[in-house]
C-alpha positions in Angstrom: 91.7 49.7 116.6 91.4 49.1 112.8 93.9 52.0 111.8 96.6 50.1 113.7 99.2 47.7 112.3 98.4 44.1 112.6 100.9 41.5 113.8 101.9 40.7 110.1 102.9 44.5 109.6 99.6 45.3 107.7 97.1 48.4 107.8 94.1 46.6 105.9 95.6 45.7 102.4 98.9 47.9 102.6 102.2 47.1 104.6 104.2 43.7 105.2 107.7 43.2 104.6 109.1 42.4 101.4 112.8 42.2 101.4 115.5 40.3 100.0 116.8 37.1 102.0 119.7 38.9 103.0 117.8 41.7 104.8 115.7 39.1 106.9 118.1 38.9 110.0 118.0 42.9 110.3 114.5 43.2 109.8 113.7 40.5 112.1 115.8 41.4 114.7 114.1 44.8 114.5 110.6 43.0 114.7 111.2 40.9 117.6 112.6 43.9 119.8 111.4 47.2 118.7 108.2 47.4 120.8 109.8 45.6 124.0 112.4 48.4 123.7 110.3 51.5 122.8 107.7 50.5 125.7 110.7 50.0 128.4 110.9 51.8 131.5 114.6 53.0 130.6 113.9 54.0 126.9 111.0 56.1 127.9 113.1 58.0 130.4 115.7 58.6 127.9 113.6 59.6 125.1 111.3 61.9 127.0 114.8 63.5 128.9 116.1 64.2 125.2 112.8 65.2 123.9 112.7 67.9 126.8 116.0 69.0 127.1 117.5 68.8 123.6 114.8 68.8 121.1 112.8 71.4 123.0 109.5 69.5 123.5 106.7 70.1 124.0 106.4 72.4 121.0 104.1 75.1 121.0 100.4 74.8 119.7 100.0 78.6 118.2 96.7 79.9 117.7 97.2 81.8 114.6 95.1 85.0 115.0 95.5 86.7 111.7 94.8 83.6 109.5 91.8 82.9 111.3 90.5 86.2 111.1 91.1 86.1 107.4 89.4 82.8 107.0 86.8 83.0 109.7 87.5 79.8 111.7 90.1 78.7 114.4 93.4 77.7 113.2 96.1 76.6 115.3 99.7 75.6 113.9 101.5 72.7 115.9 105.2 74.2 115.9 107.3 71.2 114.9 109.5 73.8 112.9 110.6 75.0 116.4 112.5 71.9 117.2 116.1 71.4 117.4 117.1 71.0 113.6 114.3 72.6 112.2 111.5 70.0 111.7 109.8 67.1 113.4 112.5 64.4 112.0 114.4 64.8 115.0 111.5 63.0 117.1 112.1 59.7 115.1 115.9 59.9 114.9 116.2 60.4 118.7 113.9 57.4 119.3 115.9 55.3 116.7 119.5 56.1 118.0 118.3 54.9 121.1 117.0 51.8 120.0 120.2 51.3 118.0 122.5 51.2 121.1 120.1 48.9 122.7 120.8 46.6 119.9 124.7 47.5 120.1 124.9 49.0 116.7 127.8 51.0 115.9 127.2 52.6 112.6 123.9 54.3 111.4 123.0 55.0 107.7 119.9 57.0 106.5 118.4 58.1 103.4 117.3 62.1 102.8 115.4 64.3 100.3 114.8 67.6 101.8 117.9 66.7 104.1 115.9 67.5 107.1 115.8 63.8 108.3 119.7 63.9 107.2 120.3 66.5 109.4 118.4 64.9 112.5 120.3 61.5 111.8 123.7 63.3 111.7 122.7 65.6 114.9 121.9 62.4 117.0 125.0 60.6 115.6 127.1 63.5 116.6 125.2 63.6 120.0 126.0 59.8 120.8 129.4 59.4 118.9 128.4 56.8 116.2 129.5 56.9 112.8 127.0 58.1 110.4 126.4 58.0 106.6 123.8 59.8 104.8 122.6 58.9 101.3 121.1 61.8 99.1 120.0 62.2 95.5 122.4 64.5 93.4 119.5 66.3 92.3 118.8 67.0 96.1 122.2 67.9 97.0 122.4 70.9 94.6 118.8 72.1 96.0 119.4 71.8 99.4 122.8 72.8 100.0 122.4 74.2 103.6 121.2 71.1 104.8 124.2 69.2 103.2 126.7 71.3 105.0 125.1 70.8 108.1 125.1 67.3 107.8 128.8 67.8 107.2 129.4 70.1 109.9 127.8 67.4 112.1 130.2 64.7 111.1 128.6 62.6 108.5 129.4 61.4 105.5 127.2 62.5 102.5 127.0 60.0 99.7 125.5 61.1 96.2 122.8 58.8 94.8 123.4 59.2 90.7 120.8 56.8 89.6 117.2 57.2 88.3 115.8 60.6 89.2 118.8 61.1 91.6 116.1 62.0 94.4 114.7 60.5 97.6 113.7 57.1 96.1 117.1 56.7 94.6 118.8 57.6 97.9 116.5 55.0 99.6 117.9 52.3 97.4 121.4 53.1 97.8 120.9 53.1 101.6 119.1 49.4 101.5 122.3 48.1 99.4 124.6 49.2 102.1 122.5 47.8 104.7 122.4 44.7 103.0 126.2 44.8 102.6 126.7 45.7 106.6 124.0 43.6 108.0 125.4 43.1 111.4 127.1 46.2 112.8 124.5 48.9 111.1 121.3 50.2 112.1 119.4 52.1 109.2 117.1 54.9 110.4 114.6 55.2 107.9 113.0 58.7 108.3 109.3 58.5 107.1 106.5 55.8 107.4 107.6 53.8 104.5 109.8 50.5 104.1 109.3 47.1 105.3 107.6 46.5 108.9 108.2 47.3 111.7 109.4 50.8 110.3 106.0 52.5 109.4 104.6 51.5 112.9 108.1 52.1 114.9 108.4 55.7 113.1 104.6 56.4 113.4 104.7 55.6 117.1 107.8 57.8 117.9 106.4 60.6 116.2 103.1 60.1 117.9 104.7 62.5 120.5 102.9 65.5 118.3 99.4 64.3 118.6 99.8 63.2 122.1 101.0 66.9 122.7 97.9 68.3 121.0 95.6 66.6 123.1 97.0 68.3 126.1 97.3 71.5 124.8 94.0 71.7 123.2 91.9 70.4 126.0 93.9 73.7 128.1 93.1 76.2 125.3 89.7 75.1 124.0 88.0 72.8 126.7 88.5 69.7 124.6 91.0 67.7 123.6 90.3 66.9 119.9 90.3 69.2 117.0 87.4 69.4 114.0 90.2 68.7 111.6 94.1 67.7 111.3 95.9 69.0 108.4 99.3 67.8 107.1 101.4 67.4 103.9 102.2 63.9 102.8 105.1 62.7 101.1 106.2 59.3 102.9 104.1 61.0 105.7 105.6 60.8 108.9 104.8 64.3 110.2 100.9 63.3 109.3 101.2 60.2 111.2 102.6 61.8 114.0 99.6 64.3 114.2 96.9 61.8 113.2 98.1 58.9 115.5 95.9 59.5 118.7 92.9 60.8 116.6 92.8 57.8 114.1 89.6 56.0 115.9 88.0 59.5 116.8 85.8 59.5 114.0 84.7 63.1 115.5 88.3 64.5 113.9 88.2 64.8 110.1 91.8 64.2 108.7 93.0 66.0 105.6 96.0 65.0 103.8 98.0 67.3 101.1 100.1 65.7 98.5 102.4 67.5 96.1 100.9 67.5 92.5 104.1 69.3 91.0 103.3 70.9 88.1 99.7 69.4 87.9 98.3 65.9 88.4 98.2 65.2 84.9 101.3 67.0 83.5 103.7 64.2 83.8 105.7 66.0 86.6 103.7 65.0 89.7 104.5 63.6 93.2 100.6 62.9 93.7 100.7 59.3 94.9 97.4 59.1 96.1 95.7 60.3 92.7 98.0 58.6 90.3 99.2 55.6 92.4 98.3 51.8 92.0 99.2 49.0 94.5 102.3 47.9 94.2 105.9 47.1 96.2 108.8 49.3 97.1 111.3 49.6 99.5 109.9 46.6 101.1 106.3 47.6 101.4 103.1 47.0 99.5 101.6 50.4 99.2 100.2 52.8 96.6 103.1 53.7 94.0 103.0 55.8 90.9 104.0 53.5 88.3 103.4 52.5 84.7 101.4 49.6 83.0 104.5 47.5 83.5 105.0 48.2 87.1 108.0 50.1 86.9 108.2 53.4 89.0 107.3 56.8 87.4 109.8 59.2 88.4 108.1 61.9 90.8 108.5 65.4 90.4 107.9 68.6 93.3 109.4 71.6 93.8 109.9 70.3 97.6 112.3 67.7 98.0 110.5 66.2 100.9 107.6 65.5 99.0 109.3 64.1 96.0 108.7 60.1 96.4 106.7 58.1 94.2 105.1 55.9 96.9 103.2 57.0 100.3 103.5 55.2 103.5 101.1 52.1 103.9 99.2 53.6 106.8 98.3 56.7 104.3 97.2 54.3 101.6 95.0 52.5 104.5 93.7 55.9 105.4 92.7 56.7 101.9 91.2 53.2 100.8 88.9 53.2 104.0 88.2 56.8 103.4 89.0 57.8 107.0 91.2 60.5 105.5 90.4 63.1 102.7 93.4 63.7 100.2 94.1 67.0 98.4 96.7 67.3 95.8 98.4 71.1 95.4 100.7 72.3 92.6 104.1 74.0 92.9 102.7 77.4 92.4 100.0 76.9 95.3 102.4 75.8 97.8 104.9 78.5 96.9 102.0 81.5 97.1 101.1 79.9 100.7 104.9 79.8 101.6 104.9 83.4 101.2 101.3 84.3 102.7 102.1 82.3 105.6 105.3 84.4 106.1 103.5 87.8 105.8 100.4 86.7 107.6 102.0 85.2 110.8 105.9 85.9 110.4 106.2 82.2 110.0 108.5 80.9 107.1 107.6 77.6 106.3 109.6 74.8 104.6 107.7 74.3 101.0 106.5 70.6 102.2 104.8 72.6 104.8 103.4 75.3 102.6 101.3 72.6 100.4 99.1 71.8 103.8 97.7 75.7 104.0 96.3 75.7 100.3 93.4 73.9 101.5 92.2 77.0 102.9 91.3 78.3 99.7 89.4 75.3 98.1 87.5 74.2 101.3 84.9 75.8 103.4 85.3 75.8 107.3 82.6 77.0 110.0 83.3 79.7 112.5 83.7 77.5 115.3 85.6 74.9 113.8 89.2 74.2 115.0 91.8 73.1 112.6 95.1 72.1 113.7 97.9 72.4 111.2 101.0 70.4 111.4 104.1 73.3 110.9 106.6 70.3 110.2 109.4 72.3 109.3 110.9 75.6 108.7 112.1 77.4 105.5 115.7 78.3 106.1 116.5 75.0 103.8 114.2 76.2 100.9 115.4 80.4 101.0 117.4 79.5 97.6 114.0 78.1 96.1 111.8 80.9 97.4 114.8 83.3 96.0 114.7 82.0 92.6 110.9 81.8 92.5 109.8 84.9 93.8 113.1 86.7 92.6 113.7 88.1 96.0 
């Protein structure tokens, strides 16, 4: 169990709950109750029913025939892009809205970058009739306009974050401030495996439905329940954590995490946290962060709004430090080219975040009988404007 969180909320050297005193009651309430709630029979029954009947799970594990032939290996895509709302984010928000109801919360707040988590949060709030406020960076609001419209249609209030880089980090800051000011009736649905304990563990557990399904599906298709490689893009890292979870202690399975290098690792415009990061504390967690010599956060950049974050979840920092996972950095142009390639080879238009992961096929060698599972974490509807501009479609 060396890759699972310990009782103090740490994955090795990373994690914890570094929070202002005013947030302590909120975090303490979650810490005391989250495991009991999400492991209870009633929660599991409601969670699994909604995942099946509302989200559309299990999502297919699709054998990518043309892609496999081109790269002379076995490539499977876990089709999280087919979930209701278009990404894996809904797995977590379904779980957290049920948790919030168990804790008698009347109001939900969330942060979002690419907008997929914002849409997923607004969706479950509409489903449950709970007030919803989504914080989103001013820059992301402009580049993810379709998702902003979806959130508003679903009844959520979208508030702009206008500080810093006006992206995901700043939206998270604003959401944290809101929570400090509204500690009693509000639950903060964090969208990734970041933030103070118990959020990284809680979000990972809720997303672990992905790897649980992969085990069953691979056994059916290949006669064994594990692949040779798991591949996912990593920003904060919830889609990756969900794909890896049930395989963390299976050393036969190699883990590949792909982060956003933006315009290049050394360009000054990057979100390659693993390559550029140093240990620090942000949003309540000790992890690897992009920061200068004075400990000030370096503004990240990626063409993909969902990977535009200067840190990474503490689980992923631990997987890097222990060399359990191999981290690869992929720049904007490589990711965009793969967005087009996957569309034209398999007829699947991926989110730009997802497209990053496929770039490893051009830089790593695999055997003919290797089984690769890629997390197809989101669909590209939200990114069409970016694709149109980039490729002059």
